[in-house]
Each structure stands twice: as C-alpha cells, then as structure tokens.
C-alpha positions in Angstrom: -2.6 -1.7 -20.8 -6.3 -1.1 -20.2 -7.8 2.4 -20.5 -8.3 2.5 -16.7 -4.7 1.6 -16.1 -3.5 4.2 -18.6 -5.5 6.9 -16.9 -4.1 5.9 -13.5 -0.6 5.9 -14.8 -0.9 9.4 -16.4 -2.4 10.7 -13.2 0.5 9.5 -11.0 3.1 10.7 -13.5 2.0 14.2 -12.7 2.8 13.6 -9.0 3.6 10.2 -7.6 2.0 9.3 -4.2 3.9 10.0 -1.0 6.6 12.3 -2.5 8.4 14.8 -0.4 9.2 18.4 -1.4 12.9 17.6 -1.7 15.1 14.5 -1.6 16.9 15.5 1.6 13.7 15.5 3.5 12.8 12.1 2.1 16.2 10.7 3.1 16.0 12.1 6.6 12.5 10.5 7.0 13.9 7.1 5.8 16.7 7.3 8.4 14.3 8.2 11.2 11.5 5.7 10.5 12.0 1.9 10.4 9.0 0.3 8.7 8.9 -2.6 11.1 8.1 -0.1 13.9 5.2 1.2 11.8 4.1 -2.4 10.8 5.1 -4.7 13.7 3.7 -7.7 11.7 6.5 -7.2 9.2 9.1 -7.7 11.9 7.6 -11.1 12.8 7.8 -12.1 9.2 11.3 -10.8 8.4 12.9 -12.4 11.4 11.7 -15.8 10.5 14.4 -15.8 7.9 18.2 -15.4 8.2 18.2 -13.8 4.7 14.9 -12.7 3.2 14.0 -11.9 -0.4 11.3 -9.2 -0.6 9.3 -7.7 -3.5 7.1 -4.7 -3.3 4.5 -4.4 -6.0 3.4 -0.8 -6.6 6.4 0.6 -4.7 5.8 4.1 -5.9 8.6 6.4 -4.8 10.2 3.5 -3.0 9.6 4.5 0.6 9.1 0.9 1.8 11.8 -0.6 -0.3 14.5 2.0 0.5 13.5 2.1 4.1 13.7 -1.7 4.6 17.0 -1.7 2.7 18.4 1.1 4.8 17.4 -0.4 8.2 17.8 -4.1 7.4 20.1 -4.3 4.4 22.2 -6.9 6.1 19.4 -9.5 6.0 17.1 -8.2 3.1 17.4 -8.5 -0.6 14.6 -6.2 -1.8 13.0 -5.3 -5.2 10.4 -2.7 -6.0 8.1 -2.7 -9.0 6.0 0.2 -10.3 4.6 1.2 -13.7 5.3 4.9 -13.1 8.8 5.8 -14.5 8.6 9.2 -12.6 8.2 7.3 -9.3 11.0 4.9 -10.1 13.3 7.7 -11.0 12.6 9.3 -7.6 13.2 5.9 -5.8 16.5 5.4 -7.6 17.7 8.9 -6.6 17.2 8.1 -3.0 18.7 4.7 -3.4 21.9 6.3 -4.9 22.1 9.0 -2.2 21.9 6.3 0.5 24.1 3.9 -1.4 21.5 1.1 -1.0 21.4 -2.3 -2.6 17.6 -2.1 -3.3 16.5 -2.8 -6.9 13.8 -1.1 -8.9 11.9 -2.1 -12.1 9.5 0.0 -14.2 6.8 -2.4 -15.3 3.1 -2.8 -15.5 2.0 -5.3 -12.8 0.5 -7.8 -15.1 3.4 -7.9 -17.5 6.2 -8.1 -14.9 8.3 -11.2 -15.4 11.0 -12.4 -13.0 12.4 -15.9 -12.5 13.0 -15.3 -8.8 10.7 -16.4 -6.0 10.3 -14.3 -2.8 9.9 -14.9 0.9 7.7 -11.8 1.3 5.4 -10.1 -1.2 4.3 -6.6 -0.2 1.6 -4.5 -1.9 0.2 -1.6 0.1 -2.5 0.7 -1.3 -2.0 -0.2 -4.9 -4.0 -3.1 -6.3 -7.4 -1.3 -5.8 -6.2 1.2 -8.4 -5.7 -1.6 -11.1 -8.4 -2.6 -13.5 -8.8 -6.0 -11.8 -7.8 -6.2 -8.2 -8.7 -9.8 -7.7 -6.6 -11.0 -10.6 -3.8 -8.7 -9.5 -3.7 -10.4 -6.1 -3.6 -13.8 -7.7 -0.8 -12.7 -10.0 1.5 -11.3 -7.4 1.0 -14.4 -5.3 2.7 -16.4 -8.0 6.0 -14.8 -7.0 6.0 -16.4 -3.6 8.1 -19.4 -2.8 7.1 -22.2 -0.4 6.5 -20.8 3.2 6.4 -17.3 1.9 4.2 -14.4 3.1 2.0 -11.8 1.5 1.4 -8.4 3.2 -1.5 -6.8 1.4 -3.2 -3.4 2.0 -6.4 -2.4 0.3 -9.3 0.1 0.6 -12.1 -1.4 2.6 -15.7 -1.5 1.4 -17.2 -0.3 4.6 -14.4 1.6 6.1 -13.8 3.7 3.0 -17.4 4.8 2.3 -17.6 7.6 4.9 -14.5 9.2 3.5 -15.8 9.0 -0.1 -19.2 10.3 1.1 -17.4 13.2 2.9 -15.9 14.4 -0.4 -18.8 13.5 -2.5 -20.7 16.4 -0.9 -18.2 18.9 -2.3 -17.5 17.1 -5.6 -18.5 20.2 -7.7 -16.3 22.5 -5.7 -12.9 23.7 -6.8 -9.7 21.6 -6.3 -8.5 24.3 -3.9 -11.7 24.0 -1.8 -11.3 20.2 -1.6 -7.6 20.4 -0.7 -8.4 22.9 2.1 -11.0 20.5 3.4 -8.5 17.6 3.2 -6.0 19.7 5.2 -8.5 19.7 8.1 -8.2 15.9 8.3 -4.6 15.1 7.5 -1.8 16.9 9.3 1.2 16.1 7.1 3.6 19.0 7.4 5.4 18.7 4.0 3.2 20.5 1.6 4.1 18.5 -1.5 3.7 15.2 0.4 0.3 16.4 1.7 -0.8 17.3 -1.8 0.3 13.9 -3.2 -1.9 12.2 -0.5 -4.8 14.5 -1.3 -4.6 13.7 -5.0 -4.3 10.0 -4.2 -7.2 10.0 -1.8 -9.6 12.4 -3.4 -8.8 13.0 -7.1 -7.7 9.6 -8.3 -9.2 8.4 -11.6 -10.1 4.9 -10.5 -10.3 2.8 -7.3 -12.3 -0.2 -6.0 -13.0 -1.2 -2.4 -12.8 -4.7 -0.9 -13.5 -6.8 2.2 -11.8 -9.4 4.3 -14.6 -11.8 3.3 -13.8 -11.3 -0.3 -10.1 -12.1 0.2 -10.7 -15.5 1.9 -11.3 -17.5 -1.3 -8.7 -15.4 -3.3 -6.0 -16.2 -0.8 -7.0 -19.8 -0.6 -7.0 -20.3 -4.4 -3.6 -18.8 -4.5 -2.2 -21.2 -1.9 -2.1 -18.8 1.0 -3.7 -19.0 4.5 -4.8 -15.8 6.0 -3.0 -15.5 9.4 -3.8 -11.9 10.5 -5.5 -8.6 9.7 -5.5 -5.0 10.8 -9.3 -5.3 11.3 -8.7 -7.0 14.7 -5.3 -5.3 15.2 -3.4 -8.4 14.0 -4.6 -10.5 16.9 -5.0 -14.3 16.5 -7.9 -15.2 14.3 -10.0 -17.9 15.9 -12.9 -17.6 13.5 -13.1 -15.9 10.1 -16.8 -15.2 10.7 -15.9 -13.0 13.6 -13.7 -10.8 11.3 -16.5 -10.7 8.7 -18.9 -9.5 11.3 -16.5 -7.0 12.8 -15.4 -5.5 9.5 -18.9 -4.1 8.9 -18.4 -2.0 12.0 -15.6 -0.1 10.2 -18.3 2.0 8.6 -19.4 3.5 11.9 -15.9 3.8 13.2 -14.9 5.8 10.1 -18.0 7.9 10.3 -17.2 8.8 14.0 -13.6 9.6 13.3 -14.4 11.9 10.4 -17.1 13.6 12.5 -14.2 14.8 14.7 -12.0 15.7 11.8 -9.7 12.7 12.3 -8.1 11.2 9.2 -9.6 7.8 8.4 -9.3 6.7 4.7 -10.7 3.2 5.2 -7.7 1.0 4.6 -7.0 -2.5 5.9 -4.0 -4.9 5.8 -4.3 -8.7 5.4 -1.3 -11.1 6.0 -1.2 -14.5 4.4 1.2 -17.5 4.6 1.8 -19.9 1.8 1.2 -23.5 2.6 
C-alpha cells in the first residue's frame, strides 16, 4: 500500500464516511430511501437484467450495497469492497440487522481478486482518494462482463475548485471553525453523519479532481462507451465536445451556489457500457 493510501485508510478508520450516529437511524434511512429514486440512471441499468450481479468498489459503510439489497434483493446479487475494516464492520452490522444477502470484503482496491464478473460496477466518490485514479478506473473495469455497465462518481476539476477555494481561505483556522462554516452549507440533521461528511469534504489527506474529457480515453481503453453523465443531467449525448465545453461552466455554477450558501462539492457521475 502506498503512503498516500495508508494515510487515507488511517483517516477513515477514525470515522468512515456517511456514518450515522446509531445503527437504528441508518436502518430506518435504508428502508426509507431506494437508491434508484436518487439515481434514476441506476434503474435503467438494473432493469435491463432479470438477475443482476453488482459490485461496489469503495462501498464504505455499505449504504448503497445494503440499500440495493434491501429494496431489490429479489433481482440483485451485490458485493461491496472497501479497504477500511471499520466501515466494513459497520456495513455488516446493518446487513445482519436487516437479514440481507449482501456480501462485503475488506480489501485494498488494487489487490482485490475475484473470479466473478459483474453486470454493474459502481464506485461513487472513492477513486479520487486513491494514489492513482486513472489506474483504479482501469482496474475496476476488468470486473465487468460483456454488456456490463460502470457507474462512476468523481470530484470534478472545475466544479470542485470553488468549494476548495472556499475552505482554503480559512485553512489556518481551528477545526471547530471550519466545521461551523461547513454547517452553513450542508443541512444534514444527524450530527455524526454531518461530521463524517465534513471530514471527507474538508479534512481528507488526499484527493484529485477530474474531467469528463479525461475519462473518454480511459473508458475507451477499458472497453466501455460513455453513454451518459450528470453534467448534462444524463440526457442523450450527441457530441462529446458539447459536454467538454459545458463542463467548464461548472466552475461558475459552483461559485454561484456557494455564494448563496448552497452545498455544491463539485461531483459528477459518468455511466459507461461495455462493448
């Protein structure tokens, strides 16, 4: 494991991302929130298959894995992988409480081995924390079978910058001051969950930012065609150049949102289909 990856692991062992104050709250939230309502593009993918095999790389506390298993367990066989044993322990507790068939592995992304191939590969908000995001994308793509899909979420080069600049101005202030400032932007009610988001967004030891333009050759070399992106609200893509031009506008959008104290971390999702 590289030094950067070690630092990231130790950071998230203290408090995994997106963790609730207690298990019962986490369970009630899973029951109340179907991920395909939050990500309609997932629904389009999942219902292309009668039975779908899914893997989530960097699953953290298992929200996506356990939620999909709870709401769609009759058609989904789902696996979560994360290098943080604290997060996996949390995910397994929820799995047991809900009596789910989801499966979790504690493993570094680059050393994970599995003979299975999957219909859908998910990785949301994770690979930009690795020491080599591009190679991480290529590696997880190897787990997709023919006609599989990848659902990838990363920090955006232009959309993320205003958020980083926002907190750069107070980088020498106390953690408490930074957290109080973050609270003005993000209205999560559960205090522990809010603090986990703050640490992930503001105090993390390592992150990189990326663009749609950068992903085009990475997806292509991995055998995937890009079919949609959150940059144009998952509308049909007629021309990649339009997306490349539009993504630069995310900087001003983010700047305007933050000006009015609206949470905008600068995150984008790209969906690919294996050909």
